[in-house]
C-alpha positions, 0 to 999 in steps of 0.5 A: 354769009351772016346776011343769008343765014338771017334771011334764011332765018326769016323764011324759016319762020315764015313757014313754020308760022304758017303751018303750026297749028294756031295756039299760045303754047305753039307760038311760045315755043316759035317764038322761043325756038327763033329769038329766044337766048339759046337761039341760032339768032343770038349767036348770029349776033354773037359772031359780029366779032369776025367782021369789019366795023361797017358790016358789023352795023350793016348786019346788027341793023338787019338782024334787029329789023328781023327779029322785030319783024318776027316779035311783031308777026307773033304779036299779030298772031294772037291778036288773031287767035284771040278774036277768033275764039271770042268769034267762035264763042261768043254764041254759047257764053253764058254771061252770068258765069264769071270769066276765066282770068287767062295768066300771061307771063310778064318780063320784069323790067331788068330783062326789058332794059336788057332787051333795048341796050342789046337791040342798040348796041348790035345795031351800032355795031358792038359784039355781045360778049359773056363770061362766068359769074365765078372769078379768080384772082387775076380776072376780077382784080390783078388783070385790071390793075387793081393791087393786093390792097385795094377795097375791092380785095377787101372780104368785107366787100366781095364774096370768097368761096369759103373753100378757098380761105385759110384758117387764119383768114388769108387767102390759098393762092391767085387762083383763089376764087369769088363770086365776081364783083364787076363785069369788067372781069370779062374784058380781061378774058375778051382781050386775052383772046382778041386783039383791037379794033372791037367793040363790045358790051357785056351785061350780067350779074355781079355780087357785092358784100354792102348793106341793102336799102333803096338804092343799093344790093348785094346782087345786081345787074351791070353793064359794061361797054369797052372799045379798043383801037389806035385812035379811041378817044374822050370825044368817042366815049361822051359821043357814043354815050349820048347817042346811046342815052338818047335813043334808050330813054328815047328824048335828047340827052346831054352828057357830062364827065367829071374827074374821077379814079378808077384803078383801070381808068386813066384818065377816069371820070365820073358820068352825069346825064342832063335829068330826064324830068326837067331837061336840065333846068334844075328840079327837085328830082335832081336837087336843082342841079340840072344832071343825074349821076349815073356810073363810071367811065374812062380812058382803058389804063395801059397796064390792063392793055399789058396785061392782056398781051397788047403793045403799051401805048400801042392801042387806046380804048374807052370802058365804063359801067353802070348798074342796069337796076339804076337804068330801070329805076330811072326809065320806069320810075321805081323808086326801091332797087329791092322790087326788081328780085322780090318775086312779087307778082304785084310788081312784076305785072305793071310791066 
């Protein structure tokens, strides 16, 4: 059914692009209609959860191939418009008059990275999940096995909504709201309404009350992955990570897991990848260690499954969380995280 929808959308697009009056404005509206975040195309990708794993992979590949074909056709049309314009006007141009520079928009590097991640994982059969940026304590902390005395619950680390704070500084009740400090909150929401097996990714903005410097910011984007089923293990985690990062950076990337601790996973790992500059042989970038630290990962704690209403020890799964800015910094060799949200056009126009 979804394959038919994708084919029909492609036919509809081809029919429309042949009928429109060629112009940059018309092409932009057409691109937004068929590949924008509120388009029917994106709705199809979000509905992959209803398919079997094999169907998810096949349909995801078809959807991404079709989307790339649409982008390529629009790109060629823009090129034709540009060439036809200059062919028609070349005899009328006064070469002594300075040319008019056409203003063209640019994607922020975070948007480019987000698109790459979504394309890679939907082609692997993953569903894209989403949730609110304002969360209550249950989804942001309790459902993720984070106890009351965990540092993430402290007001020094989290933006609590002021209207929900008592005069003495204590929080009013369990329905107290804050800006979400992690995209893991979407895991809890998704598991309440869905049963394993499933594979999802979550990409969105999170908020932390921390000092800003070249590698830290109070507002940033996070990339979450979650798999749950009856036979999921650490080997699946490591294989999936290697496949993703090799596709993302377009080179062979090795993965290393180091023991760590997170309340919502057990066992937990710090996550490293082989240095993208020296390939793991050792250089100044990786401090001659051959590895670059990236984020946290681990097997989902059974308390998290129980909070979602699952039987204890029936399912297993793995999850990880990385900052999109960190991935963009590594991919595009950016040395200051504050540039992403600075609004400086000189920065954005480089991409």
